NUFIDO-628453 format. One record per residue (C-alpha): residue number from 0; x, z, y; residue in one letter. Coordinates in pm, 1 decimal, padded with zeros to 6 digits. Each point is the difference from the previous one (the first is absolute). Example, Ala and Ser with C-alpha at 12.3 -4.5 7.8 and 13.67 -1.06 7.14 Angstrom:
! NUFIDO-628453
> 0/01230.0/00780.0/-00450.0/A
> 1/00137.0/-00066.0/00344.0/S
! end
This chain:
! NUFIDO-628453
> 0/08946.2/02972.0/10517.1/M
> 1/-00265.1/00118.5/-00246.7/D
> 2/-00198.0/00283.1/00159.7/R
> 3/-00055.6/00160.0/-00340.2/N
> 4/00374.3/00056.3/-00017.6/L
> 5/-00031.6/00273.3/00262.3/A
> 6/-00156.5/00247.4/-00240.2/L
> 7/00256.5/-00080.4/-00267.1/E
> 8/00284.3/00073.6/00240.9/V
> 9/-00142.6/00345.1/00069.6/V
> 10/00058.9/00085.4/-00365.3/R
> 11/00371.0/-00059.2/00063.0/V
> 12/00024.9/00231.1/00301.3/T
> 13/-00209.0/00259.6/-00182.2/E
> 14/00240.6/00000.3/-00293.5/A
> 15/00301.3/00048.0/00229.3/A
> 16/-00173.2/00274.5/00198.3/A
> 17/-00102.9/00190.6/-00312.0/L
> 18/00351.6/-00014.9/-00142.5/A
> 19/00178.6/00113.4/00317.2/S
> 20/-00256.5/00268.2/00082.5/A
> 21/00100.8/00183.7/-00316.1/R
> 22/00328.5/00075.1/00178.7/L
> 23/-00147.9/00092.1/00337.5/M
> 24/00174.5/00293.3/00165.0/G
> 25/00269.1/00029.8/-00266.6/R
> 26/00282.8/-00111.1/00226.0/G
> 27/00090.8/-00303.7/-00210.8/D
> 28/-00060.1/-00302.4/00222.8/K
> 29/00198.2/-00233.5/-00226.2/N
> 30/-00188.1/00111.8/-00308.4/G
> 31/-00335.0/-00045.8/00173.2/A
> 32/00099.7/-00346.2/00121.8/D
> 33/00120.0/-00102.9/-00346.3/Q
> 34/-00324.6/00120.4/-00157.7/A
> 35/-00198.5/-00207.4/00250.2/A
> 36/00214.6/-00309.1/-00059.7/V
> 37/-00035.5/00017.2/-00377.1/E
> 38/-00377.3/00052.2/00013.6/A
> 39/-00050.1/-00281.4/00250.6/M
> 40/00208.3/-00244.1/-00200.8/R
> 41/-00191.8/00078.8/-00317.8/Q
> 42/-00337.4/-00038.8/00176.0/A
> 43/00099.7/-00336.6/00146.7/F
> 44/00028.3/-00145.7/-00351.0/A
> 45/-00379.3/-00014.6/-00033.5/D
> 46/-00066.9/-00179.6/00330.7/I
> 47/-00083.7/-00371.8/-00026.6/A
> 48/00262.4/-00129.4/00245.3/I
> 49/00341.1/-00160.8/00009.1/K
> 50/00154.5/00237.7/00249.2/G
> 51/00343.8/00016.3/00155.7/E
> 52/00121.3/00316.6/00169.7/V
> 53/00138.1/-00090.4/00344.4/V
> 54/-00001.9/00357.7/00133.4/I
> 55/00096.4/00252.0/-00263.7/G
> 56/00237.1/00272.4/-00106.8/E
> 57/00314.0/-00189.3/00102.0/G
> 58/00214.2/-00275.1/-00148.8/E
> 59/00005.7/-00059.7/-00375.4/Q
> 60/00333.0/00176.8/-00043.5/D
> 61/-00120.6/00299.7/00200.8/E
> 62/-00339.7/00068.3/-00156.0/A
> 63/-00100.5/00018.4/-00365.7/P
> 64/-00358.7/-00104.8/00067.3/M
> 65/-00206.3/-00184.0/00261.5/L
> 66/00309.3/-00150.1/00156.2/Y
> 67/-00011.9/-00288.6/00246.3/I
> 68/-00056.1/-00320.4/-00195.4/G
> 69/-00155.1/00168.7/-00304.5/E
> 70/-00295.2/-00178.0/-00159.4/K
> 71/-00307.9/00213.5/-00057.1/V
> 72/-00350.1/-00055.5/-00130.3/G
> 73/-00142.5/-00158.9/-00311.3/R
> 74/00160.9/-00335.9/00085.3/G
> 75/-00222.7/-00229.8/-00204.5/R
> 76/-00086.6/-00362.0/00076.5/D
> 77/-00260.2/-00010.3/00274.7/G
> 78/00084.7/00342.1/00143.4/D
> 79/00039.3/-00002.5/00376.9/Q
> 80/00352.7/-00001.1/00143.5/E
> 81/00045.8/00275.4/00257.8/L
> 82/00270.9/00180.2/00191.9/E
> 83/-00006.2/00377.4/-00019.9/I
> 84/00131.5/00279.1/00218.5/A
> 85/00000.8/00341.8/-00164.8/V
> 86/00087.3/00355.5/00083.0/D
> 87/-00091.8/00198.4/-00311.5/P
> 88/00049.9/00326.4/00190.8/L
> 89/00005.4/-00036.4/00377.2/E
> 90/00118.4/00339.2/00119.3/G
> 91/00218.0/00128.1/-00283.2/T
> 92/00099.0/00305.7/00204.5/N
> 93/-00365.1/00063.7/00082.1/L
> 94/-00086.4/00008.1/-00370.1/C
> 95/00301.7/00214.4/-00085.7/A
> 96/-00101.3/00262.4/00256.0/T
> 97/-00377.8/-00034.1/-00029.4/G
> 98/-00029.9/-00123.4/00359.1/A
> 99/-00288.1/-00226.8/00113.0/P
> 100/-00026.3/-00380.3/-00008.3/N
> 101/00197.1/-00098.7/-00312.2/A
> 102/-00163.2/-00313.0/-00142.5/I
> 103/00048.3/-00270.5/-00260.6/S
> 104/-00041.9/-00341.2/00161.3/V
> 105/-00006.0/-00373.7/-00076.7/I
> 106/-00039.8/-00307.9/00218.6/A
> 107/-00054.5/-00343.3/-00153.0/M
> 108/00004.9/-00342.6/00160.8/G
> 109/00024.7/-00370.8/-00058.5/E
> 110/00336.1/-00146.4/-00092.5/K
> 111/00229.4/-00042.3/00297.1/G
> 112/-00205.3/00214.8/00237.2/R
> 113/00154.0/00347.0/-00036.0/L
> 114/00328.4/00055.1/00182.6/L
> 115/00284.5/00039.8/-00247.8/H
> 116/00142.1/00295.6/00189.8/A
> 117/00333.9/00148.2/-00102.3/P
> 118/00028.9/00372.4/-00053.0/D
> 119/00090.7/00076.5/00359.3/T
> 120/-00169.5/00158.8/00301.1/N
> 121/-00268.5/-00142.1/00224.9/M
> 122/-00109.0/00093.8/00349.3/E
> 123/-00379.8/00010.1/-00000.7/K
> 124/-00298.1/00041.5/00223.4/I
> 125/-00353.1/00014.2/-00140.6/A
> 126/-00344.2/00049.9/00153.6/V
> 127/-00361.2/-00021.6/-00106.0/G
> 128/-00254.3/-00276.4/00071.6/P
> 129/-00085.0/00134.7/00345.4/G
> 130/00354.5/-00062.1/00125.9/A
> 131/00058.3/-00329.1/-00177.6/R
> 132/00217.3/-00225.7/00216.9/G
> 133/00105.7/00283.1/00232.8/A
> 134/00341.2/00078.4/-00150.9/V
> 135/00334.5/-00176.6/00007.8/D
> 136/00327.5/00138.4/-00137.0/L
> 137/00183.9/-00175.3/00281.4/R
> 138/-00163.6/00238.1/00246.9/R
> 139/00103.3/00361.3/00050.1/S
> 140/-00185.6/00275.8/-00185.9/P
> 141/-00142.3/00121.1/00332.2/T
> 142/-00142.4/-00341.5/00086.1/E
> 143/-00146.3/-00040.7/-00348.0/N
> 144/-00169.1/00338.3/00025.2/L
> 145/-00153.4/-00090.3/00335.2/R
> 146/-00131.3/-00328.2/-00137.7/R
> 147/-00142.8/00169.7/-00310.7/V
> 148/-00168.9/00265.3/00212.7/A
> 149/-00155.7/-00268.4/00220.6/A
> 150/-00124.1/-00195.2/-00302.8/A
> 151/-00156.9/00310.6/-00153.1/L
> 152/-00147.0/00127.5/00325.5/G
> 153/00205.5/00318.7/-00018.2/K
> 154/00256.9/00181.7/00206.2/Y
> 155/00354.6/-00014.7/-00135.6/V
> 156/-00026.1/00377.7/-00033.3/E
> 157/-00280.2/-00051.4/-00252.8/D
> 158/00208.5/-00217.1/-00233.7/L
> 159/00151.6/00132.5/-00322.6/T
> 160/00316.3/-00173.7/-00118.2/V
> 161/00136.5/00029.8/-00354.0/V
> 162/00381.5/00003.8/-00022.4/V
> 163/00227.5/00065.3/-00297.0/L
> 164/00190.0/00324.1/00057.2/D
> 165/00354.2/-00138.7/00006.1/R
> 166/00298.8/00057.3/00232.5/P
> 167/-00001.6/-00372.6/00082.0/R
> 168/-00331.8/00053.2/00176.1/H
> 169/00113.7/00271.0/00241.5/D
> 170/00003.0/-00236.4/00298.6/A
> 171/-00332.9/-00154.4/-00102.4/L
> 172/-00162.7/00343.0/-00027.8/V
> 173/00128.1/00096.8/00345.3/R
> 174/-00141.5/-00318.2/00153.5/E
> 175/-00339.1/00041.9/-00168.2/I
> 176/-00022.7/00357.2/00124.0/R
> 177/00107.4/-00102.4/00349.2/A
> 178/-00276.8/-00261.3/-00000.3/A
> 179/-00245.8/00279.2/-00075.8/G
> 180/-00117.0/-00097.8/-00349.0/A
> 181/-00032.1/00237.1/-00290.5/R
> 182/00221.7/-00033.2/-00308.3/I
> 183/-00059.1/00059.6/-00369.2/K
> 184/00339.5/00022.7/-00171.0/L
> 185/-00005.2/-00081.5/-00371.7/I
> 186/00272.9/00058.9/-00257.7/G
> 187/-00074.4/-00312.7/-00205.2/D
> 188/-00278.6/-00242.6/-00073.8/G
> 189/-00015.5/-00250.2/00283.3/D
> 190/-00226.9/-00233.9/-00200.2/V
> 191/-00271.2/00263.5/00019.0/A
> 192/00097.8/00063.4/00361.4/G
> 193/-00044.3/-00367.3/00089.6/A
> 194/-00336.6/-00026.3/-00175.6/L
> 195/-00123.3/00315.2/00171.3/N
> 196/00008.8/-00184.9/00333.7/T
> 197/-00289.0/-00213.4/-00129.4/C
> 198/-00214.1/00291.3/-00121.1/L
> 199/-00185.4/00185.5/00278.7/P
> 200/-00040.1/00327.3/-00189.5/D
> 201/00378.3/00052.0/-00023.2/T
> 202/00041.0/00034.3/00376.4/G
> 203/00312.5/-00219.9/-00001.7/V
> 204/00029.7/-00278.8/00258.6/D
> 205/00351.7/-00142.4/-00033.6/V
> 206/00292.6/-00002.7/-00242.5/L
> 207/00343.8/-00048.1/00154.7/M
> 208/00358.3/00013.3/-00119.6/G
> 209/00235.3/-00115.0/-00271.9/I
> 210/-00085.6/00025.8/-00368.2/G
> 211/00058.4/-00202.2/-00314.4/G
> 212/-00041.0/-00377.4/00011.5/A
> 213/-00170.9/-00015.4/-00343.4/P
> 214/-00254.5/00256.9/00121.1/E
> 215/-00048.6/-00217.0/00308.5/G
> 216/-00115.1/-00295.2/-00209.0/V
> 217/-00240.3/00218.8/-00197.9/I
> 218/-00132.4/00156.4/00321.6/S
> 219/-00057.4/-00343.3/00153.5/A
> 220/-00214.3/-00103.2/-00296.6/A
> 221/-00218.4/00307.4/00033.4/G
> 222/-00028.4/-00029.9/00377.1/I
> 223/-00106.4/-00364.8/-00028.4/R
> 224/-00278.2/00105.5/-00236.7/C
> 225/-00114.2/00263.5/00250.7/L
> 226/00015.2/-00230.6/00302.2/G
> 227/00280.4/00183.9/00177.2/G
> 228/00321.8/-00129.9/00148.9/D
> 229/00364.9/00049.1/-00084.0/M
> 230/00341.4/-00136.5/00087.5/Q
> 231/00334.0/00052.7/-00171.3/G
> 232/00364.7/-00078.4/00067.1/R
> 233/00270.8/00050.8/-00260.6/L
> 234/00268.6/00257.6/00078.7/Q
> 235/00300.6/-00070.6/-00221.3/F
> 236/00238.3/00282.7/-00082.5/R
> 237/00294.3/-00219.8/-00100.3/N
> 238/00115.4/-00359.0/-00050.7/D
> 239/-00088.1/00010.6/-00370.6/E
> 240/-00368.2/00050.5/00084.8/E
> 241/00013.6/-00291.3/00245.9/R
> 242/00149.1/-00223.9/-00265.7/E
> 243/-00265.1/00106.2/-00249.2/R
> 244/-00272.0/-00095.4/00248.4/A
> 245/00157.4/-00345.5/00036.8/R
> 246/-00003.3/-00037.1/-00378.0/R
> 247/-00372.8/00072.5/00007.7/Y
> 248/-00042.2/-00298.2/00231.8/G
> 249/-00026.9/00177.1/00334.8/M
> 250/00153.2/-00189.8/00293.0/K
> 251/-00073.4/00185.4/00324.0/D
> 252/00092.9/00349.7/-00109.5/L
> 253/-00077.2/00166.2/00333.4/D
> 254/-00341.4/-00142.2/00078.1/R
> 255/-00313.4/00207.1/00050.5/V
> 256/-00244.5/-00077.4/-00281.7/M
> 257/-00376.7/00029.7/00011.6/T
> 258/-00215.2/00147.8/-00275.4/A
> 259/-00086.3/-00353.9/-00110.4/E
> 260/00369.3/-00086.7/-00029.3/E
> 261/00065.4/00314.4/-00202.2/L
> 262/-00298.6/-00043.4/-00233.3/A
> 263/-00179.5/-00330.1/00057.4/G
> 264/-00281.3/-00186.0/-00168.3/G
> 265/-00256.3/00176.8/-00215.0/N
> 266/00131.0/00344.3/-00086.8/V
> 267/-00133.8/00287.5/-00201.7/M
> 268/00094.1/00364.9/00041.4/F
> 269/-00060.9/00295.6/-00231.5/A
> 270/00111.1/00362.1/00016.9/A
> 271/-00070.4/00322.8/-00185.7/T
> 272/00065.8/00344.3/00142.0/G
> 273/00260.1/00215.5/-00174.0/V
> 274/-00018.1/00298.0/00236.7/T
> 275/-00286.0/00071.3/00239.5/N
> 276/00028.6/-00204.4/00316.9/G
> 277/-00173.9/-00114.0/00313.0/D
> 278/-00201.6/-00274.9/-00167.8/F
> 279/00048.0/00045.7/-00376.1/L
> 280/-00040.4/00311.3/-00211.0/K
> 281/00272.7/00081.2/-00247.4/G
> 282/-00019.8/00015.5/-00378.3/V
> 283/-00203.3/00298.0/-00121.0/R
> 284/00058.1/00100.0/-00360.2/F
> 285/-00293.1/00137.6/-00199.3/T
> 286/-00027.5/00158.0/-00341.4/G
> 287/-00011.7/-00329.7/-00190.3/D
> 288/00121.0/-00252.9/00255.8/G
> 289/00025.4/-00062.2/00372.1/A
> 290/-00171.5/-00146.8/00303.9/R
> 291/00162.2/-00261.0/00222.3/T
> 292/-00091.4/-00137.7/00341.1/H
> 293/00094.9/-00358.8/00083.6/S
> 294/-00057.8/-00274.5/00253.6/V
> 295/00002.7/-00375.1/-00056.3/V
> 296/-00020.8/-00259.1/00278.0/M
> 297/00001.3/-00378.5/00044.8/R
> 298/00111.5/-00182.8/00312.8/S
> 299/-00233.3/-00296.1/-00060.0/K
> 300/-00318.4/00204.4/00032.7/T
> 301/00122.1/00322.0/00159.1/G
> 302/-00180.5/00189.5/-00275.2/T
> 303/00122.3/00355.4/-00050.7/V
> 304/-00103.3/00183.1/-00315.5/R
> 305/00072.9/00365.3/-00072.9/Y
> 306/-00004.4/00081.5/-00369.6/I
> 307/-00015.6/00344.8/-00155.0/E
> 308/00080.4/-00012.1/-00370.4/T
> 309/-00045.4/00259.9/-00272.1/I
> 310/00265.7/-00035.5/-00271.8/H
> 311/-00041.2/00144.6/-00349.6/H
> 312/00344.6/00014.0/-00155.7/F
> 313/-00131.9/00036.1/-00356.1/T
> 314/-00171.7/-00339.3/00038.7/R
> 315/00264.9/-00171.6/00217.0/S
> 316/00334.9/00040.3/-00175.6/P
> 317/00171.3/-00264.0/00217.0/N
> 318/00079.2/00234.8/00286.8/Y
> 319/00296.4/00143.5/-00183.4/G
> 320/-00114.0/00350.3/-00091.4/W
! end
């Protein structure tokens, strides 16, 4: 995968972040998401790739843009063929309420290496590089916490665990508290939550619980770039979702998958903050433009670049204003 592509992909997440940030705090999560989708799709047209969306906004008949199977990119002869996982606005509720950690995010990989995950749930556990190899979804949360604490040289009581604030996690929360660990409950945004386990300044050690399967694939790509560890196991809500997974070519629907199985090969990850968060600042509008804060990473080299961009809307008409 061409390393120069990384900086081009950031332009795509920037466009989506700028568009959705215009609607921050206005209570319109669908409008913000649609603005991000439209801006991202338009920005993709200038990227020199033959891309296929394998994680997107749903099936073709459910989403007007960036649906699963959609072709994106310039698409000329000689352009690299890639699979793409997108979440134009990860944390729609966060953007609608002005809460932290809404981001625009893209993961890209070689053909056949990103899991074609159906729009269902996924049980996940994620840790940073220091606890790589210490976790296993087949173990209990308590045992995983003890193993992570040992790997990091901490007491369990020193660990901070990110969990989505959902009724389905009531039993998980009780067990984590009984084990002695601390909990950070989040309303949305488990991609950011998973990545935060790999970033020491966030103070997050583990992500546990059930979130979206598409977000799991995107998280795995980012965690591989950062040297962390993650496992996922699909949690189907009905027989229709199981059948859809079979149509995508999945055979063992209940197996525990590693980060490499979720997002294998050479992968690239890019994200731009929409609202202020633990590792990315949100969009800040100025008199004649805006500032954005982004990150771009490659699994091959482990390089992590933070990019702060000054946008002048009078000179850059392509951001939709």
